[in-house]
VOPAGU-2260 file (C-alpha; in pm, 1 decimal, decimal comma):
REM VOPAGU-2260
SITE   aa  ch    i         X         Y         Z
SITE  MET   A    0    4093,9  -13021,0   18933,9
SITE  SER   A    1    4410,7  -13008,8   18718,6
SITE  ALA   A    2    4269,6  -12667,6   18620,2
SITE  MET   A    3    4157,8  -12499,4   18940,6
SITE  TYR   A    4    4484,8  -12316,3   18929,6
SITE  LEU   A    5    4382,9  -12143,4   18600,2
SITE  LYS   A    6    4010,2  -12035,3   18791,2
SITE  ILE   A    7    4223,5  -11889,7   19048,1
SITE  LYS   A    8    4511,0  -11726,3   18839,5
SITE  CYS   A    9    4203,0  -11556,3   18651,1
SITE  ASP   A   10    4001,8  -11471,9   18956,9
SITE  LEU   A   11    4303,4  -11289,3   19123,5
SITE  LEU   A   12    4357,1  -11141,5   18794,3
SITE  GLU   A   13    3989,9  -11011,0   18772,9
SITE  LYS   A   14    4065,8  -10838,2   19139,1
SITE  ILE   A   15    4393,6  -10693,0   19021,5
SITE  ASN   A   16    4235,2  -10552,6   18758,9
SITE  ASN   A   17    3893,0  -10455,7   18907,8
SITE  GLY   A   18    4053,1  -10250,7   19193,6
SITE  THR   A   19    4010,7  -10526,8   19481,6
SITE  TYR   A   20    4361,7  -10570,8   19520,3
SITE  LYS   A   21    4539,3  -10235,4   19394,8
SITE  GLU   A   22    4861,3  -10154,8   19386,2
SITE  GLY   A   23    5112,9  -10204,3   19663,6
SITE  ASP   A   24    4876,6  -10381,9   19839,4
SITE  LEU   A   25    4893,9  -10767,1   19955,9
SITE  ILE   A   26    4740,2  -11022,6   19877,5
SITE  PRO   A   27    4610,5  -11246,4   20096,5
SITE  THR   A   28    4878,1  -11510,1   20154,2
SITE  GLU   A   29    4890,1  -11878,5   20063,9
SITE  MET   A   30    4714,0  -12023,9   20302,9
SITE  GLU   A   31    4452,1  -11790,4   20315,8
SITE  LEU   A   32    4413,6  -11806,8   20000,5
SITE  ALA   A   33    4388,2  -12231,4   20000,9
SITE  GLU   A   34    4091,1  -12224,3   20227,1
SITE  PHE   A   35    3924,8  -11915,0   20076,3
SITE  TYR   A   36    3924,0  -12119,5   19769,1
SITE  ASN   A   37    3898,3  -12456,5   19888,4
SITE  VAL   A   38    4239,7  -12590,2   19756,5
SITE  SER   A   39    4568,0  -12689,4   19855,8
SITE  ARG   A   40    4813,3  -12482,9   19912,3
SITE  PRO   A   41    5054,3  -12541,6   19576,2
SITE  THR   A   42    4764,5  -12491,2   19363,9
SITE  VAL   A   43    4717,3  -12124,9   19518,2
SITE  ARG   A   44    5100,8  -12092,2   19509,5
SITE  GLN   A   45    5123,8  -12218,6   19111,8
SITE  ALA   A   46    4811,9  -11977,2   19047,2
SITE  ILE   A   47    5073,0  -11679,4   19215,7
SITE  GLN   A   48    5390,8  -11794,1   19071,8
SITE  ILE   A   49    5203,0  -11698,9   18698,6
SITE  LEU   A   50    5074,0  -11329,1   18770,9
SITE  VAL   A   51    5443,8  -11309,2   18920,5
SITE  ASP   A   52    5559,6  -11441,6   18540,1
SITE  ASP   A   53    5357,6  -11226,4   18404,6
SITE  GLY   A   54    5445,6  -10879,3   18640,3
SITE  TYR   A   55    5124,2  -10867,6   18828,6
SITE  LEU   A   56    5190,0  -10935,5   19157,4
SITE  GLU   A   57    5563,4  -10931,3   19321,8
SITE  LYS   A   58    5692,0  -11170,2   19627,1
SITE  ARG   A   59    5902,4  -10970,7   19910,0
SITE  ARG   A   60    6091,7  -11138,7   20155,4
SITE  LYS   A   61    5964,0  -11130,9   20522,3
SITE  ARG   A   62    5643,9  -10953,4   20360,1
SITE  GLY   A   63    5391,6  -11145,1   20133,2
SITE  THR   A   64    5298,1  -11102,6   19778,5
SITE  MET   A   65    5220,5  -10751,5   19651,9
SITE  VAL   A   66    5059,3  -10638,9   19322,4
SITE  CYS   A   67    5264,6  -10472,7   19147,9
SITE  GLN   A   68    5253,9  -10131,5   18934,6
SITE  ARG   A   69    5215,3  -10247,1   18564,4
SITE  LYS   A   70    5484,9  -10183,7   18352,5
SITE  ILE   A   71    5471,6   -9941,1   18070,6
SITE  GLU   A   72    5543,2  -10045,7   17739,8
SITE  GLN   A   73    5766,2   -9798,2   17529,4
SITE  GLU   A   74    5779,2   -9811,9   17165,1
SITE  PHE   A   75    6047,5   -9559,0   17073,1
SITE  THR   A   76    6232,3   -9828,5   16985,7
SITE  GLN   A   77    6096,6   -9908,3   16661,2
SITE  LYS   A   78    5915,0   -9542,4   16645,3
SITE  ILE   A   79    6015,8   -9163,5   16575,0
SITE  LEU   A   80    5698,2   -9046,1   16827,6
SITE  SER   A   81    5680,7   -8813,2   17091,4
SITE  PHE   A   82    5742,8   -8876,3   17484,1
SITE  ASP   A   83    5414,0   -8751,3   17484,3
SITE  LYS   A   84    5230,8   -8860,2   17197,2
SITE  GLU   A   85    5352,1   -9226,2   17320,5
SITE  MET   A   86    5262,2   -9212,5   17580,6
SITE  ASN   A   87    4943,2   -9031,7   17515,7
SITE  LYS   A   88    4812,7   -9318,7   17242,8
SITE  LYS   A   89    4866,7   -9575,5   17602,4
SITE  GLY   A   90    4562,7   -9321,0   17761,4
SITE  LEU   A   91    4844,3   -9220,9   18043,4
SITE  THR   A   92    4892,2   -8850,4   18113,7
SITE  THR   A   93    5227,9   -8655,4   18073,3
SITE  SER   A   94    5406,7   -8387,0   18258,3
SITE  THR   A   95    5716,6   -8241,1   18219,7
SITE  LYS   A   96    5987,3   -8055,7   18449,4
SITE  VAL   A   97    6229,6   -7815,2   18285,4
SITE  ILE   A   98    6521,5   -7883,7   18491,1
SITE  SER   A   99    6729,2   -7687,6   18360,2
SITE  LEU   A  100    6781,8   -7483,5   18004,3
SITE  LYS   A  101    7128,6   -7353,1   17896,0
SITE  ILE   A  102    7352,4   -7214,3   17667,7
SITE  GLU   A  103    7749,0   -7391,7   17747,8
SITE  LYS   A  104    8025,0   -7479,9   17561,5
SITE  VAL   A  105    8016,5   -7753,0   17409,3
SITE  SER   A  106    8235,6   -8124,1   17598,4
SITE  LYS   A  107    8443,3   -8310,4   17304,9
SITE  GLU   A  108    8178,9   -8582,2   17412,3
SITE  VAL   A  109    7915,0   -8362,5   17250,8
SITE  SER   A  110    8101,1   -8213,1   16986,8
SITE  ASN   A  111    8134,2   -8563,8   16869,7
SITE  ALA   A  112    7751,8   -8688,9   16905,0
SITE  LEU   A  113    7689,7   -8329,2   16744,8
SITE  GLY   A  114    7928,0   -8317,8   16492,4
SITE  ILE   A  115    8040,6   -7940,1   16594,5
SITE  SER   A  116    8372,0   -7778,1   16699,4
SITE  LEU   A  117    8522,0   -7762,6   17027,4
SITE  SER   A  118    8507,0   -7370,9   16942,7
SITE  GLU   A  119    8045,5   -7412,6   16904,0
SITE  ASN   A  120    7821,6   -7334,8   17210,3
SITE  VAL   A  121    7518,4   -7611,7   17269,0
SITE  CYS   A  122    7216,0   -7545,1   17459,7
SITE  LYS   A  123    7154,1   -7773,7   17740,5
SITE  LEU   A  124    6817,4   -7955,9   17807,1
SITE  ILE   A  125    6737,2   -8158,9   18120,4
SITE  ARG   A  126    6386,6   -8240,2   18138,7
SITE  LEU   A  127    6172,7   -8492,4   18465,0
SITE  ARG   A  128    5944,0   -8647,2   18254,6
SITE  TYR   A  129    5659,5   -8800,3   18487,9
SITE  ILE   A  130    5346,1   -9042,6   18345,0
SITE  ASP   A  131    5015,8   -9000,0   18569,2
SITE  SER   A  132    5227,9   -8784,1   18809,6
SITE  LYS   A  133    5486,7   -9062,7   18819,2
SITE  PRO   A  134    5870,8   -8970,2   18743,2
SITE  ASN   A  135    5945,5   -9186,0   18441,5
SITE  VAL   A  136    6267,0   -9100,2   18271,8
SITE  ILE   A  137    6529,8   -8795,0   18291,9
SITE  VAL   A  138    6632,7   -8647,0   17938,5
SITE  THR   A  139    6953,4   -8439,8   17924,8
SITE  THR   A  140    6951,6   -8300,0   17501,8
SITE  TYR   A  141    7202,0   -8168,1   17381,5
SITE  ILE   A  142    7133,1   -7917,1   17054,7
SITE  PRO   A  143    7351,9   -7761,5   16831,5
SITE  TYR   A  144    7284,7   -7356,4   16954,1
SITE  ASN   A  145    7368,8   -7189,4   16597,3
SITE  ARG   A  146    7149,4   -7378,1   16411,9
SITE  PHE   A  147    6837,5   -7274,5   16686,7
SITE  PRO   A  148    6958,3   -6967,5   16804,1
SITE  ASP   A  149    6617,0   -6910,2   16971,5
SITE  ILE   A  150    6549,4   -7186,2   17198,3
SITE  GLU   A  151    6642,6   -7050,5   17513,8
SITE  ASN   A  152    6319,1   -6865,4   17551,6
SITE  VAL   A  153    6158,4   -7146,6   17455,4
SITE  ASP   A  154    5859,2   -7289,0   17709,6
SITE  PHE   A  155    5953,5   -7686,3   17674,1
SITE  ILE   A  156    5690,6   -7755,6   17960,7
SITE  ASN   A  157    5448,5   -7628,6   17711,5
SITE  TYR   A  158    5624,2   -7717,6   17407,2
SITE  ARG   A  159    5739,0   -8110,5   17255,6
SITE  LEU   A  160    6088,4   -8067,4   17137,0
SITE  TYR   A  161    6043,2   -8238,0   16798,7
SITE  ASP   A  162    5710,0   -8019,3   16751,2
SITE  TYR   A  163    5967,9   -7735,7   16782,3
SITE  PHE   A  164    6180,9   -7861,4   16514,2
SITE  SER   A  165    5970,4   -7938,2   16300,4
SITE  ASP   A  166    5788,0   -7564,5   16353,8
SITE  LYS   A  167    6153,5   -7460,6   16248,9
SITE  GLY   A  168    6152,3   -7674,8   15970,5
SITE  ASN   A  169    6403,2   -7962,2   16034,9
SITE  PRO   A  170    6198,2   -8206,2   16154,3
SITE  VAL   A  171    6412,2   -8544,7   16290,0
SITE  THR   A  172    6348,6   -8783,7   16008,3
SITE  ARG   A  173    6518,8   -9041,1   16182,0
SITE  ILE   A  174    6686,5   -9141,7   16522,1
SITE  LYS   A  175    7004,0   -9414,0   16631,9
SITE  ARG   A  176    7001,0   -9504,5   16971,6
SITE  LYS   A  177    7222,6   -9718,5   17191,2
SITE  LEU   A  178    7063,3   -9865,2   17479,3
SITE  GLU   A  179    7278,6   -9977,0   17833,4
SITE  THR   A  180    7187,7  -10042,0   18159,0
SITE  ILE   A  181    7344,8   -9896,5   18500,7
SITE  LYS   A  182    7300,4   -9865,8   18848,0
SITE  ALA   A  183    7087,3   -9520,6   18951,1
SITE  ASP   A  184    7351,0   -9224,7   19128,2
SITE  GLU   A  185    7228,7   -9082,8   19389,2
SITE  THR   A  186    7042,0   -8820,7   19203,9
SITE  THR   A  187    6886,1   -9015,5   18958,3
SITE  ALA   A  188    6741,5   -9223,7   19246,0
SITE  ASP   A  189    6660,0   -8888,0   19377,6
SITE  LEU   A  190    6497,3   -8710,7   19085,7
SITE  LEU   A  191    6315,8   -9103,9   18983,8
SITE  ASP   A  192    6209,1   -9184,8   19311,3
SITE  ILE   A  193    6348,8   -9472,1   19323,3
SITE  GLN   A  194    6662,1   -9642,5   19545,4
SITE  GLU   A  195    7029,2   -9536,0   19499,7
SITE  ASN   A  196    7168,6   -9832,8   19272,5
SITE  ASP   A  197    6824,1   -9955,9   19171,9
SITE  PRO   A  198    6843,3  -10037,9   18751,0
SITE  VAL   A  199    6795,6   -9809,3   18493,4
SITE  PHE   A  200    6777,2   -9800,3   18128,6
SITE  TYR   A  201    7014,3   -9574,7   17996,8
SITE  PHE   A  202    6942,9   -9470,5   17613,8
SITE  HIS   A  203    7236,0   -9260,0   17374,4
SITE  SER   A  204    6987,7   -9111,3   17127,7
SITE  TYR   A  205    7132,5   -8993,4   16814,1
SITE  GLY   A  206    6778,0   -8739,9   16636,4
SITE  TYR   A  207    6883,0   -8643,3   16264,3
SITE  GLY   A  208    6778,6   -8365,1   16054,9
SITE  ASN   A  209    6603,1   -8415,7   15668,5
SITE  ASP   A  210    6962,2   -8267,4   15602,7
SITE  ASN   A  211    7131,4   -8626,1   15784,5
SITE  LYS   A  212    7304,3   -8431,2   16042,6
SITE  VAL   A  213    7252,2   -8500,6   16473,4
SITE  ILE   A  214    7003,9   -8182,9   16551,7
SITE  GLU   A  215    6994,0   -8334,6   16884,4
SITE  TYR   A  216    7180,9   -8584,3   17123,0
SITE  SER   A  217    6966,4   -8702,3   17392,9
SITE  ILE   A  218    7092,4   -8902,3   17759,4
SITE  SER   A  219    6806,0   -9033,1   17902,2
SITE  LYS   A  220    6705,7   -9251,6   18212,2
SITE  TYR   A  221    6420,9   -9464,8   18239,6
SITE  ARG   A  222    6306,2   -9620,5   18613,7
SITE  GLY   A  223    6407,3   -9986,1   18505,2
SITE  ASP   A  224    6133,6  -10130,4   18746,5
SITE  ILE   A  225    5803,3   -9917,4   18557,9
SITE  ASN   A  226    5977,7   -9938,1   18163,1
SITE  TYR   A  227    5998,3  -10211,6   17886,4
SITE  PHE   A  228    6102,0  -10158,3   17525,3
SITE  VAL   A  229    5981,4  -10351,9   17272,1
SITE  PHE   A  230    6150,6  -10451,5   16964,2
SITE  ASP   A  231    6035,3  -10600,2   16656,9
SITE  LEU   A  232    6263,6  -10701,5   16377,9
SITE  TYR   A  233    6179,7  -10790,5   16059,3
SITE  ARG   A  234    6415,2  -11023,0   15804,2
């Protein structure tokens, strides 16, 4: 009977995968499951803990054990792919809301990031990216305006930024990224549909063109509850 907890784990997982227990549902209590499977509560607890550790279930204080939303694997840390292309490869549906697209004077931080003078203008593009109709990431991107003077007229709801660069003959060929974790402020929480102070992944990205100059500097805030990132390293 020592492997009974594994059988219970597999049965619960099958019910999660086939929709018997849907995302956000509370599964039966330990006592109810113990009675259903005719085992002890510690056996049930062991099975549940495996699914909690694997990210399928979450224990909520005073509520019970809930089916989690499965986290989305993000691989852009190891390859150059647009958000849409990466998610579409995983069978997920993406959409974009352009919050702002404007030309403005460059700040000191952005001029340093892009390697341009403080007298130049930049295009500031803010997009909210969705996966399966749920907000996933806010991306604020700065692009040297003198290199792409028609960019303010581009429809970035339907036109991928990296496709735009490629079509202009200057594709992004290298990216440098810095990752931090921060707490969501009020605006970020509202846009991403999370709670204020919830953790978010905070990326600074520097995209280099074929002349090895930075053509885009982006600040991205990913929801911490539904994303994880893969780093595949070789010696």
